[in-house]
N, C-alpha and C positions, 0 to 999 in steps of 0.2 A: 506494498500502501505506500502511497505517496502522501504525504500530511505538507498543507498549507496550512498559515495562520492568513485567515481575511476578513475584515475589519466585519463588524454586523452592519443589514441595512435599520432594520429599527431601533438600536438603544449606541450604537458606535463604538458599541465592546467590540472584546474577539472574539473570534471562531473559530473551533478550530477543523479544518477540511481534508476530509481524507479520501480520494481516490481510489478505488478499487485498481488492483494492476493490469486489468482489461481495459481500463480508462474509461471506462462506461457508467460506472456504480461512481457513487460519492454518500456521503454522511457526514452532517453537523454534527459541531458540539459548539453548546456551551463552553467557555475556559474554568468551568464547575465539574463540566465531565457530562452534564444533562445533554441527552439527544434534543436538538433544535429544529423539531417540527413544523417553526411557524413560516406563512406559506412567504416573507420575503426571501428567511434564508433557508429553508428546508434544502436537502442534498437532490440531486436531480439525476436523471439519468442522460446521457451524453449520448448522441448520435453520430458524430463525427469523430476521426480522429486530428491528433495534435497541427496544426497549424489551419492549414484555409479551410479545409473543411471542416474543422470543428467552428470556427470563426464563421463560415455561412450558416452551417446547419446550427449549432448549440448558441454561442453569442447577439449574433445578429437577432434571431428573435426572442430573446433572452430581452437586449434590450429592447426592442421594439413595446414589446407584450408583458414584460415581467415572469417570473416563474411558474406563475398560476392565475386564477381570475381571480383567488383571495388577496394577491400579493398587492399592499396597496401603495408601493413605491412607485413615484411618478417615470418619466421617461428622464425628465432633467435631472432627477435623482440616480437614477442609474446610469445614465451618462459620466454624470459627478464622479463615482463609483471605481467607473470604469478608468477612468486617468488617470486614480489615487492614488 
């Protein structure tokens, strides 16, 4: 598994994201070790592999639409997080 520290979209705290070795499945934990299933920060499934394919199939749709229909972040918030 690959581990990344990512900023929470909801409270600005840190989350810990693990990506399965297949590059497809993710799980996100709060810094306390509890699984983060919030609509804004929940782990997602990656359709593309690293690079252009991942950007087109996973990153662009996330930036445009969020994680899911319950994600309360705005396009501007998601774009800001992407460049931070």
